[in-house]
C-alpha positions as CSV (number, residue, x, y, z in Angstrom):
1,M,0.3,0.0,-0.1
2,S,1.4,3.3,-0.8
3,V,2.5,5.6,2.3
4,A,0.3,8.5,1.5
5,R,-3.1,8.0,3.6
6,L,-6.5,7.5,1.2
7,K,-8.5,10.9,1.7
8,L,-12.2,10.2,1.7
9,L,-15.4,12.2,2.6
10,P,-17.4,10.6,5.7
11,P,-20.1,8.6,4.2
12,E,-22.7,10.8,5.6
13,L,-21.6,14.0,3.8
14,L,-21.5,12.8,0.4
15,P,-22.1,15.0,-2.4
16,V,-25.6,15.3,-4.1
17,D,-24.5,16.3,-7.5
18,I,-21.1,15.8,-8.8
19,T,-21.4,17.1,-12.5
20,G,-19.4,20.4,-11.8
21,A,-16.7,18.3,-10.2
22,A,-16.7,15.8,-13.2
23,R,-16.3,18.6,-15.7
24,R,-13.7,20.3,-13.9
25,L,-11.5,17.1,-13.8
26,T,-12.2,16.2,-17.4
27,R,-10.9,19.5,-18.7
28,L,-7.9,19.3,-16.7
29,G,-7.2,15.6,-18.1
30,L,-7.9,14.0,-14.9
31,D,-11.2,12.0,-15.4
32,D,-11.4,7.9,-15.6
33,R,-8.8,8.2,-18.6
34,V,-6.1,8.6,-15.8
35,L,-6.4,5.1,-15.1
36,H,-4.8,4.2,-18.5
37,S,-2.1,7.0,-18.1
38,Q,1.6,5.6,-18.2
39,D,2.5,8.3,-15.2
40,R,0.4,7.3,-12.3
41,V,3.0,9.0,-10.0
42,W,2.1,12.5,-11.4
43,V,-1.8,11.6,-11.7
44,R,-1.5,10.4,-8.1
45,A,0.1,13.3,-7.0
46,A,-2.4,15.8,-8.7
47,L,-5.6,13.9,-7.7
48,A,-4.2,13.5,-4.0
49,G,-2.6,17.0,-3.3
50,D,-4.3,19.9,-2.0
51,G,-3.4,22.0,-5.4
52,L,-6.4,20.6,-6.9
53,V,-8.7,20.8,-4.0
54,G,-8.3,22.1,-0.5
55,R,-9.2,19.4,2.2
56,C,-9.0,19.4,5.8
57,P,-9.7,16.4,8.0
58,V,-13.2,16.3,9.6
59,M,-13.7,17.4,13.2
60,G,-16.3,17.6,15.5
61,F,-19.7,15.6,15.9
62,M,-20.0,14.2,12.4
63,D,-16.6,12.3,12.7
64,E,-16.3,8.8,14.6
65,T,-13.0,7.1,15.5
66,D,-13.0,4.1,13.0
67,E,-10.4,1.0,13.9
68,T,-11.1,-0.1,10.1
69,D,-10.1,3.4,8.8
70,E,-6.8,3.6,10.8
71,R,-5.9,0.0,9.8
72,L,-6.8,0.6,6.0
73,G,-4.8,4.2,6.4
74,I,-8.2,6.3,5.5
75,V,-8.6,9.9,6.9
76,R,-11.9,11.4,6.3
77,V,-12.0,15.0,5.1
78,R,-14.2,17.7,3.8
79,G,-12.8,20.0,0.7
80,D,-14.1,23.3,-0.9
81,D,-15.5,21.0,-3.3
82,D,-16.6,18.1,-2.0
83,A,-17.7,16.3,-5.1
84,A,-14.1,16.7,-6.6
85,V,-13.0,15.2,-3.4
86,F,-15.4,12.3,-3.9
87,L,-14.4,11.6,-7.3
88,S,-10.4,11.8,-6.8
89,G,-10.6,9.4,-3.9
90,V,-12.1,6.6,-6.0
91,L,-9.4,7.2,-8.7
92,V,-6.7,7.5,-6.5
93,A,-8.2,4.0,-4.7
94,Y,-7.7,2.5,-8.1
95,L,-4.5,4.1,-8.7
96,D,-2.8,2.2,-5.6
97,V,-4.4,-0.9,-6.6
98,M,-2.9,-0.6,-10.2
99,D,0.6,-0.5,-8.6
100,H,-0.2,-4.3,-7.9
101,M,-2.0,-5.3,-10.8
102,R,-3.9,-5.0,-13.9
103,P,-7.6,-4.6,-13.2
104,S,-10.2,-6.3,-15.3
105,S,-12.9,-4.3,-17.1
106,E,-15.3,-5.0,-14.9
107,L,-13.7,-3.8,-11.8
108,L,-12.7,-0.6,-13.8
109,M,-16.4,-0.2,-14.9
110,A,-17.2,1.8,-11.6
111,A,-14.7,4.9,-12.8
112,S,-16.4,5.3,-16.4
113,A,-19.8,4.9,-15.0
114,L,-19.3,7.6,-12.4
115,F,-18.2,9.9,-15.1
116,D,-20.3,8.8,-17.8
117,F,-23.5,9.4,-15.4
118,A,-22.2,12.9,-14.4
119,L,-21.9,14.1,-18.2
120,G,-24.1,12.3,-20.0
121,R,-21.7,10.4,-21.9
122,T,-21.6,6.7,-23.1
123,T,-18.4,4.7,-23.3
124,A,-18.1,1.4,-24.8
125,L,-15.3,-0.9,-22.8
126,R,-13.9,-3.8,-24.2
127,W,-13.7,-6.9,-22.3
128,D,-10.6,-7.4,-20.6
129,P,-10.0,-10.1,-17.7
130,G,-6.9,-8.4,-16.2
131,H,-4.9,-10.2,-14.1
132,P,-6.7,-10.4,-10.5
133,V,-4.2,-11.9,-8.5
134,Y,-3.6,-8.9,-6.1
135,R,-5.0,-9.3,-2.7
136,G,-3.6,-7.0,0.0
137,P,-4.4,-3.5,1.8
138,A,-4.7,-1.3,-1.5
139,G,-7.7,-4.0,-2.4
140,D,-9.4,-3.3,0.9
141,R,-9.2,0.4,0.2
142,L,-10.9,0.5,-3.4
143,Y,-13.8,-1.7,-1.9
144,C,-14.3,0.8,0.6
145,A,-14.1,3.7,-2.1
146,L,-16.5,2.0,-4.2
147,T,-18.7,1.1,-1.5
148,Q,-18.7,4.7,-1.1
149,A,-19.6,5.4,-4.6
150,L,-22.4,2.7,-4.1
151,T,-23.8,5.0,-1.3
152,F,-23.7,7.8,-3.4
153,A,-26.2,6.2,-5.9
154,V,-28.2,4.4,-3.9
155,A,-29.2,7.8,-2.1
156,G,-29.7,9.4,-5.4
157,R,-32.3,6.7,-6.2
158,C,-33.9,7.3,-2.9
159,R,-34.1,10.9,-3.8
160,G,-35.5,9.9,-7.6
161,D,-34.3,13.4,-8.8
162,C,-33.2,12.2,-12.0
163,Q,-33.1,9.1,-14.4
164,G,-30.0,6.7,-14.4
165,W,-29.5,5.9,-10.8
166,D,-30.6,2.4,-11.3
167,A,-28.3,1.7,-14.0
168,L,-25.5,3.6,-12.1
169,A,-25.9,1.5,-8.7
170,F,-26.0,-1.9,-10.7
171,T,-22.9,-0.9,-12.3
172,L,-20.8,0.3,-9.1
173,A,-22.1,-3.0,-7.8
174,R,-20.5,-5.4,-10.1
175,S,-17.3,-3.3,-9.8
176,A,-17.5,-3.3,-5.8
177,R,-18.1,-7.0,-6.2
178,A,-15.3,-7.7,-8.2
179,A,-13.0,-5.2,-6.0
180,M,-13.9,-8.1,-3.3
181,Q,-11.7,-10.6,-4.6
182,L,-8.8,-8.0,-4.1
183,C,-9.5,-7.6,-0.3
184,Q,-7.0,-9.5,1.9
185,D,-9.0,-11.4,4.3
186,Q,-12.8,-10.5,4.0
187,P,-14.5,-7.1,3.0
188,P,-14.0,-4.9,5.2
189,F,-17.0,-3.6,7.4
190,T,-16.3,0.2,7.1
191,R,-18.3,3.4,8.1
192,D,-19.3,3.4,4.3
193,H,-20.9,0.2,4.2
194,R,-22.6,0.8,7.6
195,H,-23.9,3.6,6.0
196,L,-25.0,2.3,2.9
197,M,-27.3,-0.4,4.9
198,R,-29.0,2.1,6.8
199,L,-30.2,3.7,3.4
200,P,-33.6,2.6,2.1
201,G,-32.7,-0.4,-0.4
202,G,-29.0,-0.5,0.6
203,D,-28.9,-4.1,1.6
204,V,-30.4,-5.0,-1.7
205,A,-28.0,-3.1,-3.3
206,V,-25.0,-4.5,-2.1
207,T,-26.2,-7.7,-4.0
208,L,-27.1,-6.1,-7.3
209,G,-23.9,-7.2,-8.9
210,A,-24.1,-10.8,-8.2
């Protein structure tokens, strides 16, 4: 696992809309296409650094001590653009895993699905089985980030404020299930998973990709 801690939002503070952040990251060349970049060191530094989006640790009543976060090297933060914090956290979690393996297209679907949904685009992915041989902390962190992304979709489905939430949730669930295979022992029961299970339909959402 990389030395740097993975910066994720608290699951209770996920953004409602990610369109503006997705457009901004795309203009900067820091959208899901970075997962095919040859220079992951620069891309990770750009996405995780505070030059792109200011971040600070969450303090106060919304924060809670979590042993799983500590074990996985996850720090909960807020930013001046929470949607950018959310998207960059998912991408950095992918990049950490890609230091160890080439993910399958099924695993990568979540990153493209988030940007497709936000930008109203469609992307055809060619099937690639990848090399799913890695099991380790980076896999646990990616599963955590994808669980947070699934929570974003389930919350949107509950609001029913636009079309496409069901398809997004299904795709994210498939990628999250693929990420389970990368976890060290068993999928970590994180704050994100607990929050997802409290949402209406959250218990069903985790089985969508089966």
